[in-house]
N, C-alpha and C positions, 0 to 999 in steps of 0.2 A: 564290259556290259554297262549300258546307261539305263537307269531307271528313272523315267521322267527327266529331270535335269541332273540326276546323279550318275556318277561314273564309278563303278566298283572295281578296284584294283587291289584286292586283299584276299586273293584265292588261297594263299598259304595258311590263312587263318581259317577260312571256310569258303569252299567253292559253292556258288549258288546251286540249288537243287536242279538237276537236269529234269526236263519234262518227262522223259521216259522213266526215270527213277521215281518221280512223284506218282506216275500212273501205276507202277509196280507196288508202291506203298499202299495206295488206295485199294487196289485189287486184293492185296493180302489182308488189309484191315477188315474187309468184308467177310473173310473166311471165319466161320464160327468155331472151328475145331481146335483142340489142343494138339500140337504136333507130336505129343507122346501117346496120344490115343490111337487105337487100332481101327476105329470105325472109319467110314468113308470121309467124314469131315476132318478127322484127325490126319488121315493120309494126305488130304489135299494141302493142309498146312505143312506137313512134312515135305511134300514135293516142292513147295516154295523154298524151303530152307535148303534142301539138297540141290536144287537147281542153282541157287545162289552160290552154294559152296563150290560147285563146278566152275562157275564164272570167275569167282575170286581166285581159285587155284590156277586157272589158265592165265590170269593176269600176271602171275609171278612164276609161272613154269613149275607149279607144284602138283601134287596129287590131291584130289578132293578130300580123301580120307584124312589128310594131315592138316586140314584147315579147322581151327577152333574159333568159333565166333565169341566175341566179347562185347562189352559195352562201348569200346573204343580203343584207340591206340594206347592210351595210358594204362588201362586195365591189362591189355595184352602184354605190355612191357613189364608191368608188375608181376604178372603170372609167370613170365619166362625168367626174370632175373632173381632167381633163388638158388641157393647151393644145391637143391635137389633136382635142378634141371640137368639131365645127364643122359648119356647113351645107356642102353640097357646093360646092366651088369657092372657099370662104373660106380665108383664111390662119389659122394657129394663133392662139389667144388669147394676148395678152401679159400679162394681169393676171387675178387671181381676187379677187372681193369676196365675203366671207362674213359672215353675221350673227353678232353677238357671243354668241348663245345656241345656236349650232349643236351638233349631236351630235358626239362625238369622231371619228366616222367621216368627218366633213367637216373638222373642225379639224385632224386629224392624218393623214387618209388621202388628201388631194389630192396631185397630182403637179406642183405649181408650185414654182419656186424661192421661198424664204422672202421674199426682197426684192421679190417680185412679188405678194404677198398683202396685202390690207388688210381690216380688220375694220370692219363697219358697226355703230355703236352702236344700242342700243335704249333705250326710255323705261322708266319705273318699272313699267309693266305688261308689259314684254317685247316691245313692238311695235317693229318696225324703224323707225328714224328716216329717213323717205323724203327729207327735205330734205338730210340728210347723204349719203345714197346718191346723190342727184342731184349734189351737189357733187363727190363722188368720180368719178362718171361724166364730168362736165364736165372735171375735171382730167386724165382719161385721154386726152382729145382723140381722135386718130385710132386710138389703140391699141384693139384689140378686147378686150372684157372678158367674162368668164364670171362670173355671179353665182349663188351658192348660198344659198338661204334655206329653212329648215325650214317646212313648211306648218303643222305643229302640234308644239309643244314636248313632248318626252317627260317632262320633270319637272313642268311647270306646266299643260300642256294648252292654253296660249295659242296662238290661231290668228293667222297673219300675213295681211295684206291682199295675197294673192298676185296678184290681178288687177291691182291698181295697181302692184305691184312689177314685174310682167312688162311692162306697158305702158311704164313708165319706162325700163326697161333696153332694150327694143326700140327706143324712140325714139332711143337713143344707139348703136344698132347692135350691142348685146351679146346674149348668150344667157343663158337662165335655167334652172337646175336646182333642183328642190325635193325635199327629203326628205319623202315622203308616208307614211312607215312608220307613224306613229301615227294619221294622219288617215284613211287608207283603211279603209272598212268601219265607220267611226264617224260620219263626216259625208260628204256627197256630194263626190266627187272626180272632176271632169271635166277631163281634160287640155286639151281644146280651150277650154273656158270659162275655165280659169285662164290660158291663154295661155302656159304654160311650154313649154320646148323638150324637157325630159326630167324624169322623176320616178323615184324609187326606192321599192321595196316590200319587205316582209319577211313571209313566210308565218306565222311563229309569233306575230305580233301579231294575227292574224285568227282564231286557233284552228286554224291549220295546223301542220305539223311544223316543228321547228327545222332549220336548215341549208339553207334555200332562200329565194330572193328574186328580184327582177327589176329590171332597168333598162328603163324604157318610154320610147321616143322619140316625139316628136309626129308624125313622119312618116318616110318612107324617104328624105327629103332631107337626112339628117344622116349623119355618119360619125365614127368614132373611130379615128384613125390609129395610136395607140399602144395595143396590147392589153395586158392584164394577164397573161393565161394563153395561151401560144402552143402550138400543136401541130396537132391535126386541125382540121377545118372545122366543128365543132359550133357551134350558135347563130349561123349565118350568118357564121362566122369571127370572131365577137366574143368567144367564150369557149370555148376548147378543152377537151377532156376528155369522157369518156363521161358523159352526163347522169344525174343522180340521179332516175331515173324515178319511184320510189316517192314521194319527197318532193315532186316537182313535181305528181304526181297529187293528193296531199293538199292542196297549195297551191291547185290548181284547185277542189277540192271546197269548201275553206274560203272562197275568193273568191266562189264562186257563192252560198253560204249567206249571206255577209256582205252581199251586194247585195240579197238577198231581204228585203223589209220593212225596208229601211234607215231610212226616216223614222220608222217606228213604234218601232224598236229605239232610235234616238237619243233619242226622247222618253221612252221607258221609263228609259233610263240617266240622262237629265237629271233626271228625277223622283227617282231613287234617290240621285244625287249631291247634289242640293239637300237631300234629307232627311238625308243624312250630314253635310253642312255645318251644317245647322240644329242637329243634335245637338252638334257640336263647339262651336258658338257658345253653346249653352245651358250646356254643361259648363264652358267657359272663355270668358267674354264678351270677354276681351282677346286672343283668338286672332287671328292674322293668316292670312287666306286669300290666297295669292299669286296675283296677276293677276286678282283678283275684279272689277276694273273693265274687263276686256278680254273679248272673245269667246273662249270656251274650248271644248275638246272636251266633249261631254256626259258623258263617263265619268270625268273626271279632276278632282281638286282636291288642292292642296298646302297644308298649313297648318303653322303653328308656334304653340306655346303658350309664352309667355315663361317662362323658367326651366327648360324641359325640353330636354335634349340628345337629338338624334336617336338616337345609338347606344344610350343607356340606354333610351329609349322603345321602340325597335324590339325590343330584347330582351324588354322587359316585355310588349309586344303579342304577340310570338311565344309567350311562355310562357302568355299568355291565349288562345292558339289563333287569333290573327289574323295573317295574312301581309300586311305592308305593305312600303313601300320608303322610302328617304330621297331618292330621285331616280333617276338612271340606274343600271341593273344591269349596265353594260357594262364596268366597270373591274375592280378586283380583288376585288369583293365587300365592300370596306371602306367605311365611312362617311367621306367626306372633303368638304372644302369644295367647294361647287358654283359653277362658273364662271357658270352661268346666273343664279343668285341674285346673285352679285357684279355681273354686267352690269346687272341690274335695280336695283342700289343697295340691296338688302335689308341691313339692319344685321347685321354679323357675329354678334352675340349671338343674333339671331333665325334667321339662315340656318343656324346650327349645329344648330337644332332642327327644321328643316322635314321633315315627313313627307308622303309621297304616297299617296293612296288612288286606285286606278284600277280601275274596274269593267269588266265585260264580259258576254259572251253567257250565261254561267252564273250571273251574280250575281242574287240574289233580295232581296226586302225583308227576309227573315229574316236574311240576311247583314249588312245594314245595321244591323239591330237588335242583332245580336251585337257588331258593331263599336262601336256606341254604348255598350252595356253594358260592354264591355272598356275603352273610352276613359274612362268614368267611374271605373272601378276603378284604371286605370293612373295617371290624373291625380291621383286622391285619394291613392294610395299614394306616388307620387314626391314630391308636395308635402309629405306627412307626413314622409317621410325627410329632405327638404330642411329642413323646419322644426326637426326634432329635432337635425339636425346644426349648426344655426345657433347 
């Protein structure tokens, strides 16, 4: 998407608000009632929430009654990753196993004691080491385990074999949570087919408003004993507080649109991504495309050109009118060393230069062409400066 002379290629950080979602937000903001009230105005607000709940559930093949709205993907993960997330009648989980490339909301947001958490290593393409996971599960013995693995990585787009992971964990009596924030709306996500027990979503990755997300349970046979936000009985007692009706309405609109023509949109984005990759390889034949041997999201590629630092390159691209990222946009806004790339074994001199291109619903072929033209100028300019300084 080009805005004036700007080209936005950072959809994994935030996808621009879809017009239909914006309309839903404005419509819901005009409603005067509280969704917990039984009068006509309250029922109108409730209808907005429940309609959105149905749309979000359909996006991931779930039942609406098992969708819990939150303030975003981070809160949803924090809510789920507690020892008290369990099937009805089960004891609390004793251990948490997490992938080495997880999002910070999982790495830092869980509610397990530090000595009860273990990290599962990944290979050079960022794929979870299933043999290592099985070793850890066997070592846990009779202790119940909760496993959290990101369906699609936010920095590299690498997709995990969630079906195999869930089968393995269930064989050992554990539960599985997956962070589906980046995957939903970009690849098919069916909670039942994946076999996971819970997944988390975020509206603003789909072209919905910032500030709302969801935890989706596989069935009503699960419970979370320890709530994060206590108070009233909203969201079936899982998340107290007056609901953000406007944001939830926008979330529902974005989810409905993301599901429409999903296969065709994925193919369109894959074509544009491959075109952008081809331009980078032409401009810099020695460029590294991270995770290129793994299955990835159709909208994402991360690359490094030897000799270029991410911080310098990001500024140069920004001045050229191109919005990119160096990875996650969820920390301080600063470029810093990526734990994802470290876990994949990417050489530090290369990982310091990795940039991420992430496309979305508003991206056009013209955007990719502008990126390629800017890339050629940026690479040429920075290499010239490097040569003159040598």
